[in-house]
C-alpha positions in Angstrom: 143.2 82.2 -31.6 142.7 78.6 -29.4 144.8 80.3 -27.0 142.5 83.1 -26.4 139.7 80.9 -26.5 141.3 78.5 -23.9 141.9 81.7 -21.9 138.2 82.8 -22.5 136.7 79.7 -21.4 138.7 77.7 -19.1 138.5 78.2 -15.2 141.7 78.9 -14.1 143.5 79.5 -10.6 146.0 82.4 -10.9 148.8 82.9 -8.6 148.0 85.9 -6.8 151.3 87.0 -6.0 151.6 87.5 -10.0 148.4 89.3 -10.3 149.1 92.6 -7.9 151.9 95.4 -7.9 154.3 96.8 -5.5 151.8 99.2 -4.2 149.5 96.4 -3.1 152.0 94.4 -2.1 152.9 97.2 0.9 148.9 96.8 1.5 149.4 93.1 2.0 152.0 93.2 4.3 150.7 95.7 6.3 147.4 93.9 6.8 149.0 90.5 7.9 151.4 92.7 9.9 148.3 93.5 12.3 147.0 90.5 12.3 150.3 88.7 13.4 150.5 91.5 16.3 146.7 91.3 17.2 147.6 86.8 17.4 150.1 87.3 19.6 147.9 89.1 22.0 144.8 86.6 21.4 145.6 83.3 21.7 142.4 82.0 23.4 138.7 83.0 22.6 138.7 85.4 26.0 141.6 87.3 24.9 140.2 87.6 21.2 136.7 89.1 22.5 138.8 91.3 24.6 140.9 92.4 22.0 138.2 92.9 19.7 136.2 94.9 22.4 138.9 97.3 22.3 138.9 97.6 18.6 135.3 98.2 18.6 135.2 101.2 21.3 138.0 102.7 19.5 135.9 102.8 16.1 132.9 104.3 17.9 130.7 100.8 18.8 129.1 100.7 21.8 127.2 98.1 24.0 123.8 97.5 22.7 122.5 97.6 26.3 123.5 101.4 26.3 121.1 102.2 23.6 117.0 102.7 23.9 116.8 102.9 20.5 118.4 102.4 17.2 118.8 104.3 13.9 120.6 103.7 10.3 124.6 104.2 11.1 124.6 103.2 14.7 127.3 100.9 15.4 126.6 98.4 18.6 127.9 95.2 20.1 126.8 92.2 22.7 129.3 90.4 24.1 128.3 86.9 25.5 130.2 85.6 28.9 133.3 87.1 27.7 134.1 84.4 25.0 131.7 85.4 22.1 130.8 88.3 20.5 128.0 90.2 18.0 128.7 93.4 16.0 126.5 95.4 13.7 126.3 98.6 12.1 122.6 99.5 11.3 121.8 99.6 7.8 120.1 102.4 5.8 117.5 99.7 4.3 114.8 98.6 6.7 115.9 95.5 8.2 113.2 93.7 7.3 114.9 93.2 3.6 117.4 90.8 5.8 120.9 91.1 7.3 124.4 91.1 5.8 126.2 88.6 8.1 129.7 87.4 8.2 130.2 84.3 11.2 133.8 83.3 12.2 135.0 81.4 15.4 137.5 82.4 17.8 138.1 79.2 19.5 140.9 76.9 18.5 142.2 73.2 19.3 144.0 73.2 22.7 144.6 71.4 25.7 142.3 72.0 28.6 143.2 71.8 32.6 140.9 69.1 34.1 138.9 70.3 37.3 141.3 68.5 39.6 144.2 68.8 37.5 147.1 68.8 40.2 149.3 66.0 41.3 152.6 64.8 42.0 154.6 61.8 41.0 158.1 60.5 41.8 159.1 63.8 42.6 157.5 65.7 39.5 154.7 67.8 39.6 151.9 67.7 37.1 148.6 69.6 35.5 146.2 66.5 34.0 144.7 67.7 30.7 141.8 67.1 28.3 142.3 68.1 24.9 139.7 70.3 23.5 138.9 69.9 19.6 140.1 67.5 17.0 144.0 67.3 17.7 146.6 65.0 16.8 148.2 64.3 20.5 151.4 63.6 19.5 152.0 67.0 18.1 151.5 68.3 21.6 154.4 66.9 23.1 157.7 68.4 23.8 156.7 71.8 22.7 156.8 74.9 24.7 153.1 75.5 26.2 151.9 78.2 28.1 148.7 78.6 30.4 146.0 80.9 29.8 142.7 81.9 31.3 140.7 82.3 34.4 140.3 81.2 37.7 137.2 82.2 39.8 137.1 82.4 43.5 133.7 81.1 45.0 133.8 84.8 46.2 133.3 86.0 42.7 136.6 87.2 42.6 138.3 86.3 38.8 142.0 86.2 38.3 143.4 86.3 35.0 146.4 83.9 34.0 148.9 84.4 31.4 151.9 82.4 32.0 154.6 81.6 29.1 154.3 84.5 26.8 156.6 86.9 28.0 160.4 86.6 27.7 160.6 86.3 31.3 157.8 84.0 31.9 158.6 79.9 32.8 157.1 77.9 30.0 155.5 74.3 30.2 155.8 71.2 28.3 154.6 67.7 28.1 157.1 65.1 27.9 157.9 62.1 25.6 159.7 58.8 25.3 163.3 58.7 24.2 163.3 56.8 20.7 165.9 54.1 22.4 163.2 53.1 24.4 160.0 53.7 22.2 160.2 50.5 20.0 156.5 49.6 21.5 155.4 52.9 21.0 156.4 53.3 17.7 154.6 50.4 16.5 151.6 51.7 17.4 149.3 53.2 15.0 150.1 57.1 14.7 146.7 58.3 16.7 147.6 55.8 19.5 151.1 56.7 20.0 150.0 59.3 22.7 147.1 58.6 24.8 145.0 61.5 26.1 145.6 60.4 29.7 149.2 60.7 29.5 149.0 64.7 28.0 150.0 65.7 31.5 152.1 69.2 31.8 155.2 69.2 33.6 154.9 72.2 36.1 158.1 71.9 39.0 160.0 69.6 40.9 161.3 71.3 43.7 160.1 69.9 47.4 158.8 72.5 50.0 161.5 73.2 52.4 162.0 71.7 56.3 158.7 69.2 56.3 158.0 65.8 56.7 154.7 65.9 54.7 154.0 63.8 51.7 153.6 65.5 48.3 156.3 68.1 48.9 156.6 69.3 45.2 152.8 69.8 44.8 152.9 71.5 48.7 155.4 74.1 47.2 153.6 74.5 43.8 150.5 75.2 45.7 152.4 77.5 47.8 153.9 79.5 45.3 150.2 79.8 43.4 148.8 81.0 46.5 151.5 83.4 47.1 151.0 85.1 43.6 147.3 84.6 43.0 146.0 83.8 46.5 144.2 80.6 45.5 144.1 77.4 47.0 143.7 73.8 45.2 139.9 74.0 45.7 140.1 77.2 43.3 140.9 75.0 40.4 137.3 73.8 40.4 136.0 76.9 39.2 138.8 77.8 36.7 139.1 77.5 32.8 142.7 77.4 32.1 144.2 76.4 28.3 147.1 75.2 27.5 148.0 76.8 24.1 151.7 76.7 22.2 153.9 79.4 23.7 155.2 79.9 20.0 154.5 83.6 18.7 153.1 84.2 15.4 155.6 85.2 13.1 156.2 85.7 9.1 157.2 82.4 7.1 159.8 81.9 4.5 162.8 83.8 3.2 160.0 85.9 1.2 158.0 86.6 4.1 155.3 85.6 1.8 153.3 83.6 4.7 152.0 83.6 8.4 153.0 80.8 10.8 150.9 80.7 14.1 149.0 79.0 16.5 145.0 79.3 16.0 144.8 80.5 12.3 141.7 78.1 12.5 139.9 80.2 12.7 141.1 83.3 13.8 142.4 84.4 10.4 138.7 84.8 9.4 137.6 86.3 12.3 140.2 88.8 12.4 140.1 90.1 8.7 136.3 90.0 9.1 136.6 92.1 12.4 139.3 94.5 10.4 136.9 94.9 7.6 134.1 95.9 9.9 136.2 98.7 11.6 136.5 100.3 8.5 133.1 100.5 7.5 131.0 103.3 8.0 127.4 103.6 6.3 125.8 100.4 4.9 122.7 99.7 2.6 121.9 96.2 4.6 122.5 96.0 8.3 126.0 94.7 8.6 126.5 91.9 11.4 129.8 90.3 12.5 129.6 87.2 14.5 132.6 86.1 16.4 131.3 82.7 18.0 132.8 79.9 20.7 132.8 76.3 20.7 132.8 75.6 16.8 135.7 72.9 17.6 133.1 70.9 19.7 130.2 71.2 17.8 129.2 74.6 18.6 127.4 73.8 21.8 126.8 75.7 24.9 125.5 78.9 25.7 128.5 80.9 24.2 128.3 78.2 20.7 126.0 79.1 17.6 123.7 76.7 18.8 122.6 78.6 21.5 119.9 81.4 21.0 122.1 84.1 22.3 122.5 85.4 18.8 118.8 85.4 18.2 118.6 87.6 21.6 120.9 90.3 19.9 119.0 90.4 16.6 115.8 90.9 18.5 117.3 93.5 20.6 118.0 95.4 17.4 114.2 95.0 16.4 113.2 96.2 19.6 115.4 99.1 19.9 114.4 99.7 16.5 110.5 100.0 17.5 109.7 97.9 14.7 109.7 94.2 16.3 106.4 92.1 15.9 105.5 88.1 15.9 107.5 85.9 13.5 109.6 89.4 12.2 113.2 87.4 13.4 111.9 84.6 11.3 111.5 87.0 8.3 114.8 88.6 8.5 116.8 85.4 9.0 115.0 84.3 5.7 115.8 87.1 3.6 119.4 87.5 5.1 122.9 86.4 3.2 126.0 85.1 5.0 129.6 84.0 4.5 130.6 81.7 7.0 134.0 82.7 7.0 135.7 79.3 8.0 139.0 78.3 6.9 139.8 75.5 4.4 142.6 73.0 4.1 145.3 74.0 1.6 146.6 71.7 -0.6 149.7 70.1 0.8 152.2 68.8 -2.2 153.6 66.3 0.6 150.6 65.3 1.2 148.4 65.4 -2.3 147.0 61.9 -1.9 144.2 62.8 0.5 143.5 65.8 -1.9 141.5 66.1 -5.5 143.6 68.7 -7.1 140.9 70.2 -9.4 138.9 70.8 -6.5 141.4 72.1 -3.5 142.3 75.2 -2.3 145.9 76.5 -3.1 148.0 78.8 -0.7 148.4 82.4 -2.7 145.3 81.9 -5.1 143.0 83.4 -3.4 139.8 83.3 -0.7 138.2 79.4 -0.8 134.6 79.2 -1.7 133.2 75.8 -0.2 129.7 75.0 -1.4 129.3 72.4 1.1 131.2 70.8 3.8 130.4 67.8 5.7 131.8 64.2 5.0 131.3 61.7 2.6 128.1 61.8 1.5 127.7 65.5 2.4 126.6 64.3 5.8 126.0 67.2 7.8 126.6 69.5 5.2 125.2 72.6 4.4 125.0 72.9 0.6 125.0 76.4 -0.6 121.9 76.8 -3.5 123.5 77.6 -7.2 121.5 81.3 -7.1 123.5 82.2 -4.1 127.0 80.8 -5.3 126.5 83.2 -8.4 125.3 86.2 -6.5 128.5 85.8 -3.9 130.6 85.0 -7.2 129.4 88.5 -8.5 130.9 90.4 -5.6 134.0 88.7 -5.7 134.1 89.2 -9.6 133.2 92.6 -9.9 135.8 93.8 -7.1 138.3 91.7 -8.9 139.0 89.3 -6.0 140.8 85.9 -6.8 138.9 83.1 -5.5 139.1 79.4 -5.4 135.9 77.0 -5.4 137.1 74.3 -3.2 136.2 70.7 -1.6 138.0 69.9 1.9 139.5 66.4 0.7 138.4 63.4 -1.4 135.2 62.3 -1.3 135.6 59.4 1.1 138.8 60.4 2.8 136.9 62.4 5.6 135.5 65.8 5.6 134.6 68.7 8.3 131.8 71.2 9.4 131.3 75.0 10.3 128.5 77.0 11.7 126.9 77.4 8.5 124.4 74.9 8.6 123.2 76.7 12.0 122.4 79.8 10.4 121.1 77.7 6.8 118.6 76.2 9.5 117.3 79.6 10.3 116.8 80.3 6.7 120.0 82.4 5.8 121.7 81.8 2.4 125.1 80.5 3.7 128.2 79.9 1.9 131.6 78.8 3.5 134.4 81.4 2.4 137.7 81.7 4.0 141.1 81.1 4.2 143.2 77.9 3.0 145.6 76.6 5.9 148.7 74.1 6.1 148.6 72.0 9.2 145.1 72.8 10.1 144.5 72.0 13.9 148.7 71.9 14.5 150.2 73.9 17.3 151.7 75.5 14.2 149.5 76.6 11.1 150.6 78.1 8.2 148.7 80.9 5.9 149.3 82.7 3.0 149.6 86.4 3.3 147.9 87.1 -0.1 144.8 85.0 0.9 144.7 87.0 4.0 144.3 90.1 2.2 141.9 88.8 -0.2 139.5 87.8 2.7 139.7 91.0 4.4 138.8 92.6 0.8 136.1 89.7 0.3 134.2 90.6 3.8 134.3 94.5 3.2 132.9 93.9 -0.6 129.9 91.7 0.7 129.1 94.4 3.5 129.0 97.0 0.9 126.8 95.2 -1.6 123.2 96.5 -1.6 
């Protein structure tokens, strides 16, 4: 009797793998396979949006600027400067009843090249870098790195760069001290062991032949780049070049139950929401998918969520539905609901001291609902209302989706943020809802295939809710 009562009354986190049958396991592995394949083509925000556009085009979506009018069932998207994207399926119900929004970000911590990156020192050529987002700098030394991005010449010609991913490509790396000479370095605090100014990428060592000019190695590198891409050193000043790990996304473990990859924060949520939307047809409430940029540095700039570009997209929908009027945009937002689909910190038993075990997110136990983020006294948090949390719970429980209510670490240890507060400021009901990750912000992060599948199911169920 007491066992049944405990089963009825206790909140229990179940191991997802123990709740499924072999048929569902096959579906889980199939979704993760497509996710891994996608990650290996989309390591940067520009590459993610490029691949997302291909998926959207193949599934009947069109640029909203191609439409004069819109009607229920229409599938549209808008791409903002090749680094963020908004997609929509127009719902059967009036848009004045609100939107169902799922929003994630497609940028990840990395190293960017400085505007004047190239220099030579004692016969070695380097690129200077400036790190982007919250990283542990020591993790970015002595690993294979690839260069991705664009160079735009003054005449407007754009050159796409991707070096280090193909089998025949060279890779690049950032060197570190050998332990024999690192006594002073190893006595420093971990965060001070590598200086940001020392994250310089080694790119070459052969001098330009038969010349008596200075900086022969730098000259040789520039000559090689000029021959291949037609660029000069000045063209780096109008380039966006990112260094990302050259590791490939792979299944992890003897049982292949996990995914190891760079950039899973937050591409795991961005991909599963995009994948789920591609399988939708008719929806009651207008469904919106946000793929935003710049979250890792505060969602700033005209491709981040703090810009008005998302408002522009929704206003265009209202215009082309022929119903726009003063203050309607504000009204639509105030009746809208959103899942801020961003990752959560997965509980790591090796570092258990930083987590409150009763409020942590565990790999393989389902999607994480984070009622509030922020740090310490909920500073900077978007705190979801109890009524909205219950509304989301109802979706999950009716669809037999495993979920966990979580926090990001112990109260005074740290914290984090997402794009949730930006949409909440518009009046949208919003809660963070994403996949738990081990080694978040590291060059190689780990997720559970079960949780990836539950995220996909969650986002689809949310959009199908009336």
